[in-house]
TIDREN-68234 format. One record per residue (C-alpha): residue in one letter; x, y, z. Coordinates in steps of 0.05 Angstrom, whole numbers, plus 32768, in hexadecimal, padded with zeros to 4 digits. Example, Ala and Ser with C-alpha at 12.3 -4.5 7.8 and 13.67 -1.06 7.14 Angstrom:
# residues 2
a80F67FA6809C;s81117FEB808F;
***
This chain:
# residues 110
x892D906C8901;x893890548949;x896B901E8938;x89B19038892B;x89CC902588E6;x8A038FF88904;x89CD8FCE8926;x899C8FC788ED;x89BA8F8988CD;x89B48F63890F;x896D8F7C8918;x89598F6388D3;x89798F1F88E1;x89518F198921;x89108F308900;x891A8EFE88C8;x89258EC588F9;x88E48ED5891B;x88BA8ED188DC;x88968E9288C7;x88968E82887C;x88658EB3885C;x886B8EE18899;x886C8F2B8890;x88898F6688B5;x88708FAD88AD;x88A08FE688B9;x888B902E88C0;x88C2905E88AC;x88C290A388CA;x88E490DB88A4;x88F5911A88CA;x891A912E8909;x8903912C8951;x88FA916D8977;x8905914C89BA;x8942912689D4;x893490E689AE;x896890D0897B;x895390BC8935;x897D909E88FD;x897390A888B3;x894D906F8893;x893A9061884A;x8912902E8822;x8952901E87FB;x8975900A883B;x893A8FE08852;x89368FBF880D;x89818FAD880F;x897B8F908855;x893D8F698842;x89608F4B8806;x899C8F398830;x89708F108860;x89428EF1882C;x89068F1E8837;x88DD8F3887FD;x88C78F8187FA;x887C8F7A87EE;x88638FC187F6;x887D900887FD;x884A903E880B;x884F908687F4;x886790B78828;x882E90D18852;x88289110887C;x882C910C88C7;x87E9910088EA;x8801912E8921;x8807916888F1;x8853916F88F3;x8868918D88B1;x88AF917288B6;x889B912988C2;x888290F6888E;x887690AB8892;x887D90708864;x88699027886C;x88918FEB8853;x88798FA38852;x88AC8F6B8851;x889D8F20884A;x88C48EE18856;x88B28EB5881A;x88958E718828;x88C78E41880B;x88998E058814;x88BE8DE98850;x88838DF8887F;x88988DFF88C7;x88DC8DDF88BB;x88FA8E2588B8;x88E68E308901;x89148DF78916;x89498DFF88E1;x897E8E108914;x89738DD3893F;x89668D9B890D;x89A08D6C8908;x89A48D3388D7;x89D18CF988E9;x89E58CCD88AF;x89D98C8488BA;x89F08C488893;x89BE8C13887F;x89CB8BD3885B;x89958BBE882C;x898D8B788810;x89A08B7187C7;
***
């Protein structure tokens, strides 16, 4: 709700790059307006699911909407758990942007 829609794709890319294989990120979605000067943007599980899929994250859990612990009738909350699947490469994904393979030629005896 705090990230403007036009910045969300970049935010998801950055979050995904920070996750290790098998890593999880938990998002808490707030539904409802602010009564002070803070700005909030509409958010939905469908949007989160689409962004997750775009960046290779798996939607592992979506909670039911819960009432606000502060007693605000116009505010509800929902938790979403996303996971970066472990593709078996171990920590190679952490260095995937800096690994360079230089082809070499070898001659082998016949």
